[in-house]
C-alpha positions, 0 to 999 in steps of 0.5 A, spaced: 225 225 514 227 226 522 225 232 525 230 237 529 233 237 536 230 237 542 231 244 545 235 242 551 240 237 546 244 242 542 245 242 535 247 236 532 254 233 532 259 237 526 264 233 522 268 237 517 265 239 511 266 247 511 270 248 504 276 252 502 277 255 495 281 249 491 288 252 488 286 260 491 291 264 494 292 266 501 289 274 502 287 279 506 281 276 510 275 280 513 273 280 519 276 276 525 274 269 527 272 273 534 266 275 530 263 269 529 258 267 534 250 264 534 247 269 530 252 271 525 253 271 519 258 268 514 258 270 507 262 267 502 267 272 498 266 272 490 274 268 490 270 262 493 268 258 487 266 251 491 259 251 489 256 248 494 258 255 498 259 260 492 254 266 493 253 264 501 250 267 506 250 262 513 247 264 519 250 262 524 247 258 530 253 255 533 261 257 534 264 254 540 271 250 541 268 244 538 267 248 531 262 251 528 254 250 526 250 254 521 244 255 516 245 256 508 240 261 507 236 263 501 235 256 497 229 254 497 227 247 495 221 243 492 219 239 497 213 242 500 213 242 508 206 239 508 208 234 504 212 231 510 211 236 517 204 237 515 203 240 523 208 245 521 207 248 514 201 253 518 206 256 520 211 257 515 213 263 511 213 263 504 215 259 501 212 253 504 217 248 502 224 245 505 230 250 504 237 247 503 241 248 510 247 246 507 251 239 505 251 235 511 247 230 513 241 233 508 235 228 511 235 232 517 230 237 518 232 243 523 227 249 523 228 256 525 223 260 527 223 268 530 218 270 537 220 274 542 226 273 545 221 274 552 216 268 550 219 263 554 215 258 549 215 250 550 219 248 544 222 253 543 231 254 544 234 260 543 239 262 538 240 270 538 236 275 539 229 274 537 231 267 533 230 260 535 230 253 534 224 250 534 222 242 536 220 239 531 217 233 535 213 238 539 206 240 538 205 246 534 199 248 536 202 250 542 206 256 537 200 259 534 200 266 535 207 265 539 211 266 531 212 270 527 214 266 522 219 259 522 223 256 516 225 249 515 231 247 512 234 241 510 242 239 512 247 243 515 252 246 513 259 245 519 266 246 520 271 242 525 276 245 530 281 250 526 277 250 519 273 256 519 279 260 522 282 257 515 277 259 511 277 266 514 285 267 514 285 266 506 279 271 505 273 266 503 268 269 509 266 275 511 263 275 519 258 280 520 252 282 524 245 279 522 239 283 522 232 281 524 229 278 518 234 275 514 232 268 516 227 269 514 227 273 508 224 271 502 229 271 498 234 268 492 241 267 495 243 272 491 239 277 492 239 275 500 248 276 499 248 283 495 243 285 500 247 283 507 254 286 503 250 292 500 249 294 507 256 293 510 261 299 509 269 299 505 270 293 501 264 290 502 259 294 500 263 294 494 263 287 493 255 288 493 255 289 486 260 283 484 257 275 482 259 269 487 263 267 480 270 272 480 271 271 473 265 275 471 267 281 475 
């Protein structure tokens, strides 16, 4: 599995891979595209039934006029980090497995870590706040004692220019602020989704008791 891009090289190229709700009628959007930025969370609305993103919480890594890139949180795989990247397994938070970051380039590894934003460690590229992209081609020993923890993702989620704006306008996604600990939370997707929704206000807080499958609500 290839390593993540070097910090100075930026994120991978984004293909058009966001998903819209099949057959769904437009509805009032929650949040707006202006809220989307590195470090924000895209939270799937219950009507988004595409299994790739149903019930998903996506941490945004990059957003610009060339598209949007993020990783889905809370989807651990069965692949042990020690079997693929043995040098990094001791720095990873439990469970020490690859997480499924999205449907794009699933043979590519992206690594996120939390570290002090004031610590310019070699091999780290700031994303937002204390969250950094880690250069997996670097020396893990150089980061011992400098990270709060890390998580490795296989693949990512990407939207081409204008695609995410359309999906937000349709009400498929809400964009909300992240909190420290979301990226490394030891919660499965549904539990993380409910926690993120439950700390919102208004309609989003009400939806925290809903399920990802609209027919069950």
